[in-house]
C-alpha positions in Angstrom: 98.1 240.8 55.9 95.2 238.3 55.6 94.6 238.1 59.3 94.6 242.0 59.3 91.9 242.2 56.5 89.7 239.6 58.2 89.9 241.3 61.6 89.0 244.6 59.9 86.2 243.0 58.2 84.9 241.4 61.5 85.3 244.6 63.4 83.1 246.3 60.6 80.3 243.5 60.9 80.3 243.8 64.6 79.8 247.7 64.5 77.0 247.2 61.9 75.5 244.7 64.4 76.0 247.3 67.5 74.0 249.7 65.3 71.2 247.1 64.6 70.9 245.8 68.3 71.0 249.2 69.8 67.6 249.9 68.1 66.2 246.1 68.3 67.2 245.7 72.2 66.1 247.6 75.0 67.9 245.6 77.7 71.3 244.1 78.2 73.3 243.5 75.0 76.1 240.9 75.3 78.6 240.3 72.6 79.8 236.7 71.7 83.2 236.4 70.4 84.5 233.3 68.6 87.8 233.6 70.3 89.0 235.8 73.0 91.4 237.3 70.5 88.6 238.5 68.1 88.0 242.3 68.2 84.8 243.3 69.9 82.8 246.4 69.3 81.8 246.7 73.0 82.0 245.0 76.4 80.8 242.7 77.9 82.2 240.4 75.2 83.0 236.8 76.0 83.3 233.4 74.1 80.1 231.3 74.2 81.6 228.8 76.5 82.7 231.5 79.0 78.9 232.9 79.0 77.6 229.3 79.3 79.7 228.6 82.5 78.4 231.9 84.3 75.2 232.7 82.3 73.3 233.8 85.4 75.9 236.7 85.9 74.9 238.4 82.8 70.9 237.9 82.3 68.6 240.6 82.9 64.9 240.7 82.1 65.6 241.5 78.5 68.8 240.1 77.3 70.4 240.1 73.7 73.4 238.0 72.7 75.1 239.3 69.6 77.2 236.5 67.9 80.1 238.1 66.1 81.0 236.2 62.8 82.9 233.0 63.1 82.6 229.5 64.9 81.6 229.5 68.4 82.7 226.5 70.5 80.3 225.5 73.2 81.8 222.9 75.7 78.6 222.6 78.0 75.2 223.4 78.3 74.0 226.8 77.6 70.9 227.2 79.9 68.7 230.4 80.0 65.5 230.5 81.9 63.1 232.7 83.7 63.6 236.1 81.9 61.1 238.1 79.8 62.8 238.4 76.6 65.9 236.6 75.0 67.3 237.4 71.5 70.2 235.3 69.9 71.4 237.3 67.1 73.8 235.7 64.6 75.4 237.9 61.8 72.6 238.5 59.2 75.2 238.9 56.2 74.7 236.5 53.3 78.4 236.0 52.8 79.4 232.5 54.0 82.7 233.5 55.7 80.7 236.0 57.9 78.3 233.5 59.3 77.7 232.9 63.1 77.9 229.2 63.8 77.7 227.4 67.2 79.7 224.2 67.0 79.7 221.9 70.2 83.3 220.9 71.2 82.0 218.5 73.8 79.3 216.7 71.6 77.9 214.6 74.4 77.3 217.4 77.0 76.6 220.7 75.1 73.1 222.0 74.2 71.4 225.4 74.1 68.3 225.3 76.5 65.7 228.1 76.9 63.1 227.7 79.4 60.3 229.7 80.8 60.9 232.9 78.6 58.0 235.0 77.3 59.7 236.0 74.2 62.5 234.2 72.3 64.1 235.2 68.9 66.9 233.3 67.4 68.1 234.9 64.2 70.8 234.1 61.6 72.3 231.3 63.8 73.8 228.1 62.8 74.0 225.2 65.1 76.5 222.5 64.2 77.5 219.1 65.4 75.7 219.2 68.8 75.0 215.4 69.6 73.6 215.8 73.1 70.0 214.0 73.4 68.9 217.5 71.9 70.8 220.2 70.3 68.5 223.0 71.0 65.6 222.8 73.6 62.8 225.3 73.8 60.5 224.7 76.7 57.6 226.7 78.1 58.2 229.8 75.7 55.2 231.8 74.9 56.5 233.5 71.5 59.4 232.1 69.8 60.5 233.0 66.5 63.4 231.1 64.6 64.4 233.0 61.6 67.3 232.0 59.2 67.9 229.3 61.8 69.9 226.3 60.6 70.5 223.1 62.5 72.9 220.4 60.8 74.9 217.3 61.9 73.2 217.6 65.3 70.6 216.1 67.5 67.1 217.4 67.0 65.4 220.8 68.0 63.1 219.8 70.9 60.0 222.2 71.4 58.0 221.5 74.5 54.9 223.6 75.7 55.7 226.4 73.4 54.5 228.5 70.5 57.0 228.7 67.7 57.4 230.4 64.1 60.0 229.1 62.0 61.0 231.2 59.2 63.6 230.3 56.6 65.0 227.4 58.6 67.1 224.4 57.5 67.6 220.9 59.0 70.3 218.8 57.4 71.9 215.4 58.5 70.5 215.4 62.0 69.9 212.4 64.3 67.0 211.5 66.4 63.2 211.1 66.2 60.5 212.7 64.3 60.7 214.8 61.0 63.7 212.9 59.8 65.5 213.3 63.2 65.4 217.1 63.0 62.5 218.2 65.2 60.5 216.9 68.2 57.4 218.5 69.0 55.3 217.9 72.5 52.4 219.9 73.3 53.3 222.9 71.0 52.2 224.9 68.2 54.6 225.2 65.2 54.1 227.5 62.2 56.3 227.1 59.1 56.7 230.1 56.9 
């Protein structure tokens, strides 16, 4: 019974995300499910690791990844480059059980890397336990907004040749250099709000 209720709640949240992203995204919308068994509102819908292994198959000029609630295991680098617009959208609910969290299952060889993208937005996404040299790398991004972005128990966020606005973000228990091991900035502009 508990799993049925949980699945129903996840499906409801997913449907709300569909309504939100339909108006927010003009390009391709890709759903990221925590497990292959989790109900999905639409296709394509794969796990984060499945997308990471074949990301070039799915990218278009404007791409949105909608992370359904739950822990999303990442076992390899998730590299995205040379597109116009990218949105990584987690669940915007304030309920802790309905958050979207990226958890690196191979802590020495997994990170999120975005390079040569005009516009990047990461909203309501938690990154946890990613211990590569950096957990999230933003390189040569013209306009980047990190909103309700949380990085914990990981290597730092690395920003290189980019302009970033950080809104309502937290960095806790991270390792590395600069800002308590949470943030490395090189040749970039950072605005904290």
